[in-house]
C-alpha positions as a Markdown table, in Angstrom:
| # | Residue | x | y | z |
|---|---|---|---|---|
| 1 | Unk | 44.9 | -8.3 | -35.8 |
| 2 | Unk | 44.7 | -9.1 | -39.8 |
| 3 | Unk | 44.2 | -12.1 | -38.8 |
| 4 | Unk | 41.4 | -11.9 | -36.5 |
| 5 | Unk | 39.5 | -9.5 | -38.8 |
| 6 | Unk | 39.4 | -12.4 | -41.1 |
| 7 | Unk | 38.1 | -15.0 | -38.8 |
| 8 | Unk | 35.5 | -12.5 | -37.8 |
| 9 | Unk | 34.4 | -11.9 | -41.4 |
| 10 | Unk | 34.3 | -15.8 | -41.8 |
| 11 | Unk | 32.4 | -16.4 | -39.0 |
| 12 | Unk | 29.4 | -13.4 | -40.0 |
| 13 | Unk | 29.8 | -15.1 | -43.5 |
| 14 | Unk | 28.9 | -18.5 | -42.1 |
| 15 | Unk | 25.8 | -17.5 | -39.9 |
| 16 | Unk | 24.1 | -15.3 | -42.8 |
| 17 | Unk | 24.8 | -18.0 | -45.3 |
| 18 | Unk | 24.1 | -21.0 | -43.2 |
| 19 | Unk | 27.6 | -22.5 | -44.4 |
| 20 | Unk | 27.6 | -21.8 | -48.1 |
| 21 | Unk | 30.3 | -19.4 | -47.6 |
| 22 | Unk | 32.8 | -22.1 | -46.4 |
| 23 | Unk | 32.0 | -24.3 | -49.3 |
| 24 | Unk | 32.3 | -21.8 | -52.1 |
| 25 | Unk | 35.4 | -20.2 | -50.8 |
| 26 | Unk | 38.2 | -20.1 | -53.3 |
| 27 | Unk | 40.9 | -22.6 | -52.7 |
| 28 | Unk | 43.8 | -20.4 | -53.8 |
| 29 | Unk | 43.3 | -18.5 | -50.1 |
| 30 | Unk | 45.2 | -20.4 | -48.2 |
| 31 | Unk | 44.3 | -17.6 | -44.9 |
| 32 | Unk | 41.0 | -18.4 | -45.9 |
| 33 | Unk | 41.4 | -22.3 | -45.8 |
| 34 | Unk | 43.1 | -22.1 | -42.2 |
| 35 | Unk | 40.6 | -19.5 | -40.9 |
| 36 | Unk | 37.8 | -21.6 | -42.4 |
| 37 | Unk | 39.3 | -24.9 | -40.7 |
| 38 | Unk | 40.1 | -23.4 | -37.7 |
| 39 | Unk | 36.4 | -22.8 | -36.6 |
| 40 | Unk | 35.1 | -26.0 | -38.3 |
| 41 | Unk | 33.2 | -28.1 | -36.3 |
| 42 | Unk | 35.0 | -31.0 | -35.1 |
| 43 | Unk | 32.9 | -34.5 | -35.2 |
| 44 | Unk | 31.9 | -34.7 | -31.5 |
| 45 | Unk | 31.2 | -31.1 | -30.7 |
| 46 | Unk | 27.4 | -30.0 | -30.5 |
| 47 | Unk | 28.0 | -26.3 | -31.9 |
| 48 | Unk | 30.2 | -24.7 | -33.9 |
| 49 | Unk | 30.2 | -21.2 | -32.2 |
| 50 | Unk | 31.5 | -20.7 | -28.8 |
| 51 | Unk | 28.7 | -19.7 | -26.1 |
| 52 | Unk | 26.0 | -21.4 | -28.3 |
| 53 | Unk | 24.5 | -24.3 | -26.0 |
| 54 | Unk | 22.9 | -27.1 | -27.9 |
| 55 | Unk | 20.2 | -29.8 | -26.7 |
| 56 | Unk | 22.7 | -32.3 | -25.6 |
| 57 | Unk | 25.0 | -29.5 | -23.6 |
| 58 | Unk | 21.6 | -28.5 | -21.9 |
| 59 | Unk | 21.1 | -32.1 | -20.8 |
| 60 | Unk | 24.2 | -32.0 | -18.9 |
| 61 | Unk | 24.6 | -32.1 | -15.3 |
| 62 | Unk | 27.3 | -30.1 | -13.2 |
| 63 | Unk | 29.6 | -33.1 | -12.7 |
| 64 | Unk | 29.3 | -33.3 | -16.7 |
| 65 | Unk | 29.8 | -29.9 | -17.4 |
| 66 | Unk | 32.8 | -29.4 | -15.0 |
| 67 | Unk | 34.8 | -32.4 | -16.6 |
| 68 | Unk | 33.9 | -30.8 | -20.2 |
| 69 | Unk | 34.2 | -27.0 | -19.3 |
| 70 | Unk | 35.8 | -26.7 | -15.8 |
| 71 | Unk | 34.4 | -23.7 | -14.1 |
| 72 | Unk | 31.2 | -23.6 | -16.0 |
| 73 | Unk | 28.3 | -23.3 | -13.4 |
| 74 | Unk | 25.5 | -22.9 | -16.0 |
| 75 | Unk | 23.5 | -26.3 | -15.1 |
| 76 | Unk | 23.7 | -25.4 | -11.3 |
| 77 | Unk | 22.2 | -21.7 | -11.9 |
| 78 | Unk | 19.8 | -23.4 | -14.4 |
| 79 | Unk | 18.7 | -25.2 | -11.0 |
| 80 | Unk | 18.6 | -21.9 | -9.1 |
| 81 | Unk | 16.4 | -20.6 | -11.3 |
| 82 | Unk | 13.6 | -22.8 | -11.8 |
| 83 | Unk | 12.1 | -22.0 | -8.1 |
| 84 | Unk | 12.1 | -25.6 | -7.0 |
| 85 | Unk | 12.7 | -26.4 | -3.5 |
| 86 | Unk | 16.3 | -27.9 | -2.9 |
| 87 | Unk | 18.1 | -29.7 | 0.4 |
| 88 | Unk | 19.6 | -27.0 | 3.0 |
| 89 | Unk | 20.6 | -27.8 | 6.2 |
| 90 | Unk | 19.6 | -24.3 | 7.4 |
| 91 | Unk | 16.0 | -24.3 | 9.5 |
| 92 | Unk | 14.8 | -21.1 | 7.9 |
| 93 | Unk | 11.7 | -21.1 | 5.5 |
| 94 | Unk | 12.5 | -21.2 | 2.0 |
| 95 | Unk | 16.1 | -22.1 | 2.9 |
| 96 | Unk | 16.6 | -24.4 | -0.2 |
| 97 | Unk | 14.8 | -22.0 | -2.5 |
| 98 | Unk | 17.1 | -19.4 | -3.4 |
| 99 | Unk | 15.5 | -17.6 | -6.4 |
| 100 | Unk | 11.5 | -18.1 | -6.7 |
| 101 | Unk | 9.9 | -19.0 | -9.7 |
| 102 | Unk | 8.6 | -16.9 | -11.9 |
| 103 | Unk | 5.2 | -15.3 | -12.0 |
| 104 | Unk | 3.1 | -12.7 | -13.4 |
| 105 | Unk | 1.4 | -9.9 | -12.0 |
| 106 | Unk | -1.7 | -8.4 | -13.8 |
| 107 | Unk | -1.0 | -5.7 | -16.7 |
| 108 | Unk | 2.7 | -7.2 | -17.0 |
| 109 | Unk | 3.7 | -8.2 | -20.1 |
| 110 | Unk | 5.6 | -11.3 | -19.2 |
| 111 | Unk | 6.8 | -13.5 | -16.8 |
| 112 | Unk | 9.8 | -13.3 | -14.7 |
| 113 | Unk | 10.7 | -14.2 | -11.1 |
| 114 | Unk | 8.3 | -13.4 | -8.4 |
| 115 | Unk | 11.0 | -11.2 | -6.6 |
| 116 | Unk | 11.3 | -8.9 | -9.9 |
| 117 | Unk | 8.0 | -9.2 | -10.9 |
| 118 | Unk | 6.8 | -7.9 | -7.5 |
| 119 | Unk | 9.5 | -5.1 | -7.5 |
| 120 | Unk | 8.5 | -3.9 | -11.0 |
| 121 | Unk | 4.3 | -4.1 | -9.9 |
| 122 | Unk | 5.4 | -2.2 | -6.7 |
| 123 | Unk | 7.3 | 0.5 | -8.5 |
| 124 | Unk | 5.5 | 0.7 | -11.3 |
| 125 | Unk | 1.4 | 0.6 | -11.2 |
| 126 | Unk | 0.9 | 0.8 | -7.6 |
| 127 | Unk | 3.4 | 3.6 | -7.3 |
| 128 | Unk | 2.2 | 5.5 | -10.7 |
| 129 | Unk | -1.7 | 5.1 | -10.0 |
| 130 | Unk | -1.4 | 5.9 | -6.0 |
| 131 | Unk | 0.1 | 9.1 | -6.7 |
| 132 | Unk | -2.0 | 10.0 | -9.5 |
| 133 | Unk | -5.3 | 9.2 | -6.8 |
| 134 | Unk | -3.7 | 11.3 | -4.4 |
| 135 | Unk | -3.0 | 13.8 | -6.7 |
| 136 | Unk | -6.5 | 13.7 | -7.8 |
| 137 | Unk | -7.8 | 14.1 | -4.4 |
| 138 | Unk | -5.8 | 17.0 | -3.6 |
| 139 | Unk | -7.0 | 19.0 | -6.7 |
| 140 | Unk | -10.6 | 17.8 | -5.6 |
| 141 | Unk | -10.3 | 19.4 | -2.1 |
| 142 | Unk | -8.8 | 22.4 | -3.6 |
| 143 | Unk | -11.7 | 22.9 | -6.0 |
| 144 | Unk | -14.0 | 22.2 | -3.5 |
| 145 | Unk | -12.3 | 25.1 | -1.0 |
| 146 | Unk | -12.0 | 27.9 | -4.0 |
| 147 | Unk | -15.8 | 27.2 | -5.7 |
| 148 | Unk | -17.8 | 26.3 | -2.8 |
| 149 | Unk | -15.8 | 27.7 | 0.4 |
| 150 | Unk | -16.3 | 27.1 | 3.8 |
| 151 | Unk | -19.4 | 25.7 | 5.0 |
| 152 | Unk | -20.5 | 28.5 | 7.2 |
| 153 | Unk | -23.6 | 28.6 | 9.7 |
| 154 | Unk | -27.0 | 30.6 | 8.2 |
| 155 | Unk | -28.3 | 31.6 | 11.7 |
| 156 | Unk | -26.3 | 33.4 | 15.0 |
| 157 | Unk | -24.7 | 31.3 | 17.7 |
| 158 | Unk | -27.4 | 30.9 | 20.3 |
| 159 | Unk | -24.7 | 30.1 | 23.3 |
| 160 | Unk | -26.1 | 27.1 | 24.5 |
| 161 | Unk | -24.0 | 24.1 | 24.1 |
| 162 | Unk | -24.6 | 20.3 | 23.5 |
| 163 | Unk | -21.8 | 17.7 | 24.1 |
| 164 | Unk | -21.1 | 15.9 | 20.8 |
| 165 | Unk | -18.1 | 13.9 | 21.9 |
| 166 | Unk | -16.9 | 13.0 | 25.3 |
| 167 | Unk | -13.4 | 13.0 | 26.5 |
| 168 | Unk | -13.1 | 9.4 | 25.9 |
| 169 | Unk | -14.5 | 9.4 | 22.4 |
| 170 | Unk | -12.1 | 12.2 | 21.5 |
| 171 | Unk | -9.5 | 10.5 | 23.3 |
| 172 | Unk | -9.8 | 7.4 | 20.9 |
| 173 | Unk | -10.3 | 9.6 | 18.1 |
| 174 | Unk | -7.1 | 11.4 | 18.4 |
| 175 | Unk | -5.5 | 8.3 | 19.3 |
| 176 | Unk | -6.6 | 6.7 | 15.7 |
| 177 | Unk | -6.1 | 10.1 | 13.7 |
| 178 | Unk | -2.6 | 10.9 | 15.1 |
| 179 | Unk | -1.5 | 7.0 | 14.7 |
| 180 | Unk | -3.1 | 6.9 | 10.8 |
| 181 | Unk | -1.1 | 10.4 | 10.1 |
| 182 | Unk | 2.1 | 8.6 | 11.2 |
| 183 | Unk | 1.7 | 5.6 | 9.1 |
| 184 | Unk | 0.5 | 7.7 | 6.5 |
| 185 | Unk | 3.5 | 10.1 | 6.5 |
| 186 | Unk | 6.0 | 7.4 | 7.2 |
| 187 | Unk | 4.5 | 5.1 | 4.5 |
| 188 | Unk | 4.4 | 7.3 | 1.8 |
| 189 | Unk | 7.9 | 8.7 | 2.5 |
| 190 | Unk | 9.2 | 5.1 | 1.8 |
| 191 | Unk | 6.7 | 4.2 | -1.3 |
| 192 | Unk | 7.3 | 7.6 | -2.9 |
| 193 | Unk | 10.6 | 9.0 | -1.4 |
| 194 | Unk | 13.0 | 7.7 | -3.8 |
| 195 | Unk | 11.8 | 9.8 | -6.4 |
| 196 | Unk | 10.8 | 13.1 | -4.6 |
| 197 | Unk | 13.2 | 13.3 | -1.5 |
| 198 | Unk | 16.5 | 11.4 | -2.6 |
| 199 | Unk | 17.3 | 13.8 | -5.5 |
| 200 | Unk | 16.9 | 16.2 | -2.9 |
| 201 | Unk | 18.8 | 14.9 | 0.0 |
| 202 | Unk | 20.9 | 12.6 | -1.0 |
| 203 | Unk | 21.5 | 9.0 | -0.5 |
| 204 | Unk | 22.9 | 9.4 | 3.4 |
| 205 | Unk | 20.3 | 11.3 | 4.7 |
| 206 | Unk | 17.4 | 9.6 | 2.7 |
| 207 | Unk | 19.2 | 6.2 | 4.0 |
| 208 | Unk | 18.5 | 7.4 | 7.4 |
| 209 | Unk | 15.0 | 8.9 | 7.1 |
| 210 | Unk | 13.8 | 5.5 | 5.3 |
| 211 | Unk | 15.3 | 3.4 | 8.0 |
| 212 | Unk | 13.4 | 5.9 | 10.7 |
| 213 | Unk | 10.5 | 5.8 | 8.4 |
| 214 | Unk | 10.4 | 1.8 | 8.6 |
| 215 | Unk | 10.7 | 1.8 | 12.6 |
| 216 | Unk | 8.0 | 4.3 | 13.1 |
| 217 | Unk | 5.9 | 2.3 | 10.7 |
| 218 | Unk | 6.3 | -1.0 | 12.4 |
| 219 | Unk | 5.5 | 0.1 | 16.2 |
| 220 | Unk | 3.0 | 2.4 | 15.3 |
| 221 | Unk | 1.2 | 0.1 | 13.5 |
| 222 | Unk | -0.3 | -1.9 | 16.0 |
| 223 | Unk | -1.4 | 0.9 | 18.0 |
| 224 | Unk | -3.5 | 1.9 | 15.0 |
| 225 | Unk | -4.9 | -1.7 | 14.8 |
| 226 | Unk | -5.9 | -1.7 | 18.2 |
| 227 | Unk | -7.3 | 1.9 | 18.0 |
| 228 | Unk | -9.6 | 0.4 | 15.0 |
| 229 | Unk | -10.9 | -2.2 | 17.3 |
| 230 | Unk | -12.1 | 0.2 | 19.9 |
| 231 | Unk | -13.3 | 2.5 | 17.4 |
| 232 | Unk | -15.6 | 0.3 | 16.3 |
| 233 | Unk | -17.0 | -1.0 | 19.6 |
| 234 | Unk | -17.6 | 2.8 | 20.5 |
| 235 | Unk | -19.5 | 4.1 | 17.4 |
| 236 | Unk | -21.0 | 1.1 | 15.5 |
| 237 | Unk | -24.3 | 1.7 | 17.3 |
| 238 | Unk | -24.7 | 5.1 | 15.9 |
| 239 | Unk | -23.5 | 4.6 | 12.5 |
| 240 | Unk | -26.2 | 2.0 | 11.6 |
| 241 | Unk | -28.1 | 2.6 | 8.5 |
| 242 | Unk | -31.4 | 4.6 | 8.6 |
| 243 | Unk | -34.1 | 5.6 | 6.4 |
| 244 | Unk | -32.9 | 9.4 | 6.7 |
| 245 | Unk | -29.8 | 8.3 | 4.9 |
| 246 | Unk | -31.1 | 7.6 | 1.5 |
| 247 | Unk | -32.4 | 11.3 | 1.3 |
| 248 | Unk | -28.7 | 12.7 | 2.4 |
| 249 | Unk | -27.0 | 10.6 | -0.2 |
| 250 | Unk | -29.4 | 11.5 | -2.9 |
| 251 | Unk | -28.4 | 15.0 | -2.4 |
| 252 | Unk | -24.8 | 14.6 | -1.2 |
| 253 | Unk | -25.6 | 15.9 | 1.8 |
| 254 | Unk | -26.7 | 19.5 | 0.6 |
| 255 | Unk | -22.7 | 20.4 | 0.3 |
| 256 | Unk | -22.8 | 21.5 | -3.5 |
| 257 | Unk | -26.3 | 23.2 | -3.2 |
| 258 | Unk | -26.3 | 24.6 | 0.2 |
| 259 | Unk | -29.8 | 22.5 | 1.0 |
| 260 | Unk | -30.3 | 21.6 | 4.3 |
| 261 | Unk | -30.7 | 17.9 | 4.5 |
| 262 | Unk | -31.5 | 16.0 | 7.8 |
| 263 | Unk | -29.5 | 13.9 | 9.8 |
| 264 | Unk | -29.2 | 12.1 | 12.8 |
| 265 | Unk | -25.8 | 12.3 | 15.1 |
| 266 | Unk | -23.8 | 10.8 | 12.1 |
| 267 | Unk | -24.8 | 11.6 | 8.5 |
| 268 | Unk | -24.6 | 9.0 | 5.5 |
| 269 | Unk | -21.2 | 10.4 | 4.8 |
| 270 | Unk | -20.0 | 10.2 | 7.9 |
| 271 | Unk | -21.1 | 6.5 | 7.9 |
| 272 | Unk | -19.9 | 5.7 | 4.3 |
| 273 | Unk | -16.5 | 7.1 | 6.1 |
| 274 | Unk | -17.2 | 4.5 | 9.2 |
| 275 | Unk | -17.7 | 1.4 | 7.4 |
| 276 | Unk | -16.1 | 1.8 | 4.3 |
| 277 | Unk | -12.4 | 3.5 | 5.8 |
| 278 | Unk | -12.5 | 2.7 | 9.7 |
| 279 | Unk | -14.0 | -0.6 | 9.6 |
| 280 | Unk | -13.3 | -1.9 | 5.6 |
| 281 | Unk | -9.9 | -0.4 | 4.6 |
| 282 | Unk | -8.6 | 0.0 | 8.2 |
| 283 | Unk | -9.2 | -3.9 | 8.9 |
| 284 | Unk | -7.3 | -4.4 | 5.6 |
| 285 | Unk | -4.7 | -2.4 | 6.0 |
| 286 | Unk | -4.3 | -3.5 | 9.7 |
| 287 | Unk | -4.1 | -7.1 | 8.7 |
| 288 | Unk | -1.9 | -7.0 | 5.9 |
| 289 | Unk | 0.7 | -4.8 | 7.9 |
| 290 | Unk | 0.1 | -7.4 | 10.7 |
| 291 | Unk | 1.3 | -10.1 | 8.1 |
| 292 | Unk | 4.1 | -7.8 | 7.3 |
| 293 | Unk | 5.2 | -7.3 | 10.7 |
| 294 | Unk | 5.1 | -11.2 | 11.0 |
| 295 | Unk | 2.8 | -10.9 | 14.0 |
| 296 | Unk | -0.6 | -12.4 | 12.2 |
| 297 | Unk | -0.9 | -16.1 | 13.9 |
| 298 | Unk | -1.7 | -19.0 | 11.5 |
| 299 | Unk | 0.3 | -17.5 | 8.3 |
| 300 | Unk | 3.4 | -18.9 | 6.4 |
| 301 | Unk | 5.5 | -15.8 | 6.1 |
| 302 | Unk | 7.1 | -17.1 | 2.5 |
| 303 | Unk | 8.1 | -14.3 | 0.5 |
| 304 | Unk | 5.1 | -14.9 | -2.1 |
| 305 | Unk | 2.7 | -14.5 | 0.6 |
| 306 | Unk | 4.9 | -11.3 | 1.9 |
| 307 | Unk | 4.5 | -10.0 | -1.3 |
| 308 | Unk | 1.0 | -10.6 | -1.9 |
| 309 | Unk | 0.3 | -8.8 | 1.7 |
| 310 | Unk | 2.9 | -5.8 | 0.6 |
| 311 | Unk | 0.6 | -5.2 | -2.8 |
| 312 | Unk | -2.7 | -5.0 | -0.8 |
| 313 | Unk | -1.4 | -3.1 | 1.9 |
| 314 | Unk | -0.3 | -0.4 | -0.3 |
| 315 | Unk | -3.4 | -0.2 | -2.5 |
| 316 | Unk | -5.7 | -0.2 | 0.7 |
| 317 | Unk | -3.4 | 2.4 | 2.2 |
| 318 | Unk | -3.3 | 5.0 | -0.8 |
| 319 | Unk | -6.9 | 4.6 | -0.9 |
| 320 | Unk | -7.5 | 5.0 | 2.8 |
| 321 | Unk | -5.2 | 8.2 | 2.7 |
| 322 | Unk | -7.3 | 9.8 | -0.2 |
| 323 | Unk | -10.7 | 9.4 | 1.7 |
| 324 | Unk | -9.0 | 10.5 | 4.9 |
| 325 | Unk | -7.8 | 13.7 | 2.9 |
| 326 | Unk | -11.7 | 14.7 | 2.3 |
| 327 | Unk | -12.5 | 13.9 | 6.2 |
| 328 | Unk | -9.6 | 16.2 | 7.5 |
| 329 | Unk | -10.6 | 19.1 | 5.0 |
| 330 | Unk | -14.3 | 19.0 | 6.4 |
| 331 | Unk | -13.1 | 18.7 | 9.6 |
| 332 | Unk | -11.0 | 21.3 | 9.7 |
| 333 | Unk | -11.2 | 24.4 | 7.2 |
| 334 | Unk | -13.9 | 23.1 | 5.3 |
| 335 | Unk | -16.8 | 23.1 | 7.6 |
| 336 | Unk | -17.2 | 26.2 | 10.5 |
| 337 | Unk | -17.2 | 24.8 | 14.0 |
| 338 | Unk | -16.3 | 21.0 | 12.8 |
| 339 | Unk | -12.9 | 21.2 | 14.5 |
| 340 | Unk | -13.8 | 22.7 | 17.5 |
| 341 | Unk | -16.6 | 19.4 | 18.1 |
| 342 | Unk | -13.7 | 17.5 | 17.7 |
| 343 | Unk | -11.4 | 19.6 | 20.3 |
| 344 | Unk | -13.6 | 20.7 | 23.1 |
| 345 | Unk | -16.1 | 18.1 | 22.5 |
| 346 | Unk | -18.9 | 20.6 | 22.5 |
| 347 | Unk | -21.1 | 22.1 | 20.0 |
| 348 | Unk | -23.3 | 25.6 | 19.7 |
| 349 | Unk | -27.2 | 24.4 | 19.2 |
| 350 | Unk | -27.2 | 26.2 | 16.1 |
| 351 | Unk | -24.2 | 24.2 | 14.1 |
| 352 | Unk | -26.2 | 21.0 | 15.6 |
| 353 | Unk | -29.3 | 22.0 | 14.3 |
| 354 | Unk | -28.3 | 23.0 | 10.8 |
| 355 | Unk | -26.0 | 19.7 | 10.5 |
| 356 | Unk | -27.6 | 17.4 | 12.9 |
| 357 | Unk | -31.4 | 18.4 | 13.6 |
| 358 | Unk | -32.5 | 14.9 | 14.3 |
| 359 | Unk | -29.8 | 14.3 | 16.6 |
| 360 | Unk | -30.4 | 17.7 | 18.3 |
| 361 | Unk | -34.6 | 16.5 | 18.6 |
| 362 | Unk | -33.4 | 13.6 | 20.7 |
| 363 | Unk | -31.7 | 15.6 | 23.1 |
| 364 | Unk | -34.2 | 18.3 | 23.6 |
| 365 | Unk | -37.0 | 15.6 | 23.6 |
| 366 | Unk | -34.9 | 14.1 | 26.7 |
| 367 | Unk | -33.5 | 10.9 | 24.7 |
| 368 | Unk | -30.3 | 11.9 | 25.0 |
| 369 | Unk | -28.2 | 13.7 | 27.4 |
| 370 | Unk | -27.4 | 17.2 | 26.8 |
| 371 | Unk | -23.9 | 16.5 | 28.1 |
| 372 | Unk | -23.4 | 12.9 | 28.5 |
| 373 | Unk | -20.2 | 13.3 | 30.7 |
| 374 | Unk | -22.0 | 15.3 | 33.1 |
| 375 | Unk | -24.8 | 12.8 | 33.1 |
| 376 | Unk | -22.7 | 9.8 | 33.6 |
| 377 | Unk | -20.8 | 11.3 | 36.5 |
| 378 | Unk | -24.1 | 12.4 | 38.0 |
| 379 | Unk | -25.0 | 8.8 | 37.7 |
| 380 | Unk | -22.1 | 7.4 | 39.3 |
| 381 | Unk | -22.3 | 9.9 | 42.1 |
| 382 | Unk | -26.4 | 8.5 | 42.5 |
| 383 | Unk | -24.4 | 5.1 | 42.8 |
| 384 | Unk | -22.0 | 5.7 | 45.2 |
| 385 | Unk | -23.2 | 4.1 | 49.0 |
| 386 | Unk | -23.1 | 7.0 | 51.6 |
| 387 | Unk | -22.3 | 4.5 | 54.1 |
| 388 | Unk | -19.2 | 3.2 | 52.3 |
| 389 | Unk | -17.7 | 7.1 | 52.4 |
| 390 | Unk | -18.4 | 7.2 | 56.3 |
| 391 | Unk | -16.9 | 4.1 | 57.0 |
């Protein structure tokens, strides 16, 4: 043990003094001389310290290293870590690349292997800023409710109803809404669950929950995509911009002031939600999700492409979730009569006049049927040939 400490002291002295200690060591100390001789560099060795590789050693291939140091696989692992493609008899994509090359996402201090860079970016900025965005949205909704309260009607109900949404429109809306809620709940569980739920549920229960959320997410995703396409076909015509939308935007629809602002069937805020949320973010989330599900044609499903698709998917989905929270608030407890419009399809004339007066004016002038379902049903009945019924 004493000899070991002597050797360690001499090594440290050699490191600090750059070899001067060995030259000035007293000759009368045979132990020190023997220890110094024991660690002195041999004529053909590139380094005097074990574990420190010289330039010559770094040039060795695996065969040369195995000859000099049997069991040392450093040259092989350097090749594995450089991200280049090597031979593999497996037919899978990137089978010849065991570890991706280094990369650096925006905001990261240094480059690291692409898989680790993606993991740090997902669990770092995406999770942190996404969580804060959702919390800010919740805080804004709470402030809106406690400061402004429910947007109530100013005039009494007339008892005369107009059809706002047909059964097919409501079915389409609820299909898209329920599929989005399922995707949001399962996706947020997978994104934030290990920080919020894992400490409460434990590893086993949370593992099963995450597995369930993953399968729900994968199978509901295509349903949401199809509903978005059908929703666009159904409502694009009524969401085209009009001159009255600019005034609505400048006054923010009177949500804060309580002032009445005219609008058509859909106001400017709903049109922004349609084009920005449903069409814009909805298509981005759907396209990136189909890539992650490996259902998008013409895409090479490499690790790099999947990592980029994952980042785009998470960012767009969190932003969409924050916007949907505001829409859900106004469609339920935030506005009187809004939920009934989508639940039953009908609204009172007072509600239509206070929120969509230009649309009600078109109904009263006869441009739009008061009940489009009954109107379409009557048209279908008149188009039936009576002779065919008697046949």
